N, C-alpha and C positions, 0 to 999 in steps of 0.2 A: 672366421670359422671355415670349415671345408666348403668347397664349391657346391657339393651335393647337398649339404645341410642348408646352406644359404639359399640355394635354388628352391628347396622344398618349402622354406619359410616364405619366400617371395611368391610361391604359387598357392600359398594358403594365407591369403591376406585379406584384411578388412579395412576399408577406408572410412574413417570417421569424418563426417561433414556437418556443417551448421546449416539449419534451414533458412537460408537467406534468399533474397529475390532471384539471384542468378544460379542458385545451386542446381536446380533440376536441369537446366540447360547445360551446365558444365558436366554433370554426371553423364547425361545422354551423349554428349560430344566426345567424352574422353575415357569413360570407364567401361571395360568389357563386362558382359553379363555374368561372367563367372567370378567376378570380384564382389564380395559382400559389401554392402553399403550400410553403415550405421549412422543414425541421425540423432544429434544431440537435442536436448530440450532446454529452453531458457527459463530461468526463474522469473524473468521480467515479462516475456511474451506468453508463457504458459505452454500447455501441451498441444494446442490446436495446430500451430505451424508444423510441428513434428509429425502429427498424425496425418495431416493433409499431404505433406510431401511423401510420407511413407506410402500412402494409398496411390499416389500418382506414379511413383517409381516402381512399386510392386506391379501395377497395371502394365508397365513397360517391360516387365520380365526380369526385374532385379530381385535378388534375395536381399530384403531390407530388414535391418534390426533397429527398431526405434528404441530410444532411451525413454523409460517410463520412471522418472524420479518419484520416490515415495512422497516427498514433501510437496509435489504438485497435484497429488490426488486429493480431492475434497472429502471423499468418504467411500464407503463400500460400494454404493450404487455407482459412483463415478468410476471406480476400478472395474466393475462389471461392464459398464458401458464402453470403456476404453478397450478392454479385452475382447468384447464382442465385435467392436468395430475393426480391430486389427485382425481377428480371425476371418472376418468377412473379406478382408483385403488379401487373404492368403498368407498372412504373416505367421511363422511358426517359431520365431526366435525373438526374445525381447531382452533388453539389458536393464536391470533394475538397480540403480544407485539410490542412495538416500536423497541426493540433490542438495542444492544450495539455498532453496527458497527459505527466507527468514522474515517473518514467521512462516511455518508451513501453511499450505492452503486448507488443511483439515486435520484429521486425527492421526495421520501417519507421520511419525517423527523420523523413522528410519526404514531401511529396506526390509529387515527381517519380518515385520508384521505383514507387509505386502506379499513377500515370498510365501509365507505360511498361508495367507488367504488364497493365493493362486493355487497352491496345493489342495486346499479344501474345496476349491471350485473344480477340482478334477484335473488340474494341470492342463489348461487350454493350450499351452505352448510346449512344443517338443524340446526346445532349448531355452534356458534362462541363464543370463550372465550376471555376475556380481563383480564388484570392484576389489582390486588388491592394491596395496600401497607400498611399493618397494622403498620409496623415500618417505620419511616420516610425515604423517598427516599433521597439518598445523595445529589441530585441536585434540587429536586422539593419540594415546600412547601406542607404540608399535605392537606391544603384546595384545592390546585390546583389538587392534585391527586384524591380527592373525586369529584371535579368539572369535571375532565376528565371522571370519570365513569358515571356521569350524562349525559355528552355529548355523550358518546358512547353507552348508554343503548339501544337506538332504533335500533342499528345495531348488538347487541350481545345478547346471551341467558344465559350466566353465567359469573361469576367472579372467577378467581383463586387467592387466596391471596398469596403474597410472603411469604417467610419463616419468621416465628415469633416464638420466644422462651418465650415470656412473656404473661402468661394467661390474666393479667389485660389489657395490651395493645391490645390484640386480642379482648377481650370483648368490650372495649371502641370503637375500630374501627368499629366493626359490628354495635354497637348502633348508631354511627355517620352516617354511610352510610344509615342506615334505617331511621334516622331522616331526612336525605336529600332526602327521597323518592326514593332511589336507591333500587329497589325491586328484582333485579336479584338474582337467587340462587347463593350461595357461596360454592366453594370447598376450604376447608381449606388447605393451604400449610404447610405441616409438614415434618420435616426431619425424615427419617426412622431411624432404630437403627444402626447408623453409628459409626464405631470406628475411632477415631481421626487419628491414624496412617494410616489407609486405605484411609481416606479422603485426607490426605496430599499426599499420593502416587498417588491417582487418579488425584488430582489437578496438580501434576507434569507431569503426562502422557498426559494431555490435550495438552501440548505444552508450551514452555517457555512464549510466549506472552500471551497466554490464562491464564496460571496459575498465572502469575504475576498480571493480572487484577483481577482474581478470588480471590486471596489471599488479594489483596489490598482492594477490595470492601467488603470482608467478614471476615476480621480479627477477629471480635467479635465472629463469629461462632466457631472458633477453641478454643477460651477461654471457650465457653459453653461446647463443647465436652470434654475439658480437666478438667472441674470442678470436685471436689470430688464427687464421686458417679456417675459421667458420665452423659450422656444425656439419657433421656427415653421419647420416644414419648407418651407412655401410661400415664406417670406422667403429661405431658403437657395437654393431653386431659382431664384427670380427674380434673385437677385444673381449666379447662375452662368449667366445667360441667354446671354451671348455665346458662352461655351464650349459649352454644350449645343446651341445652335442651329446651330453650324458642322457641315456634313456630315462633315468630316474627323474630328470627335470620335468618331463611331461609337457614340453612346449609344443602347442598345437599349430601356432602360426603367428603372424604379426597383426597388430592392431595399429594402423598408421594414422596418426593425427595429421590430417591434411591442412587444417586451418583454412579450408576452402581453396587452397592452391592445388586444385584437383588435376589440372593438366600437367603441372610440373611434377606432381607426385607420380602419376602414371608414366610420364616420360622417363623419370629416374628409374622406376621399377623395370620398365621394358629394356632400357639401356643396360642395366645391371644384369638382367637375365641373359641378354644377348652376349655380354662379355663372359658370363659364366659358362655358357654353352661353347663359346669360341675358345 
């Protein structure tokens, strides 16, 4: 894409991190305060590590967006408790996916009932993100995922697209959701400059149950990272240029999946920005 467009995306970036032992230290060492940090939640470890890391990073001056998966919430009282705790920490933006917990921790099976309940509670958060699926969801038909975005749009302020490695698929998906009058801004979910060996090591560290699920769901990712020439986020963005540059696309920025390779991701972003300025 054009240098100006790519520069704008790189300056409106969110880093997704996992709440592991060294995450806080890595963020403090490498991530500028103007970069939004989003924190995932694990179906195995529950919400507590996410909430605790959110509180610590928010206290350090970061704009933090915790993931609050519907299927990790026990009940309405738990939702109120989580919302209150996050507001107290100064959080004004949450990301609400359905989540992978199976079975769910309580009565919330999907994101929509949680989103509706947050609206009924007076909308404690200025911004609420929901998931988009450019590549087919393994269990849900494409038309249903787009319908779900339509249903959720009144309770959300933006969409984060799930990982996609195919510029054509990404372009077609954005066109489809706009044709369906889903007008929420989109943050493009893009893998950072990840090395396959480090990704495998990270997947293993998450824990046996987690990594098995991760590897099973995302086997095709590893093939992409292992392909000749490797994976380049810059290449993907350049090949999606026409889609991203169109005003109708409504692309607000990048959501970079760091896989906790936080130093490498920020070094890549800074180097690319420096090249674009030069």
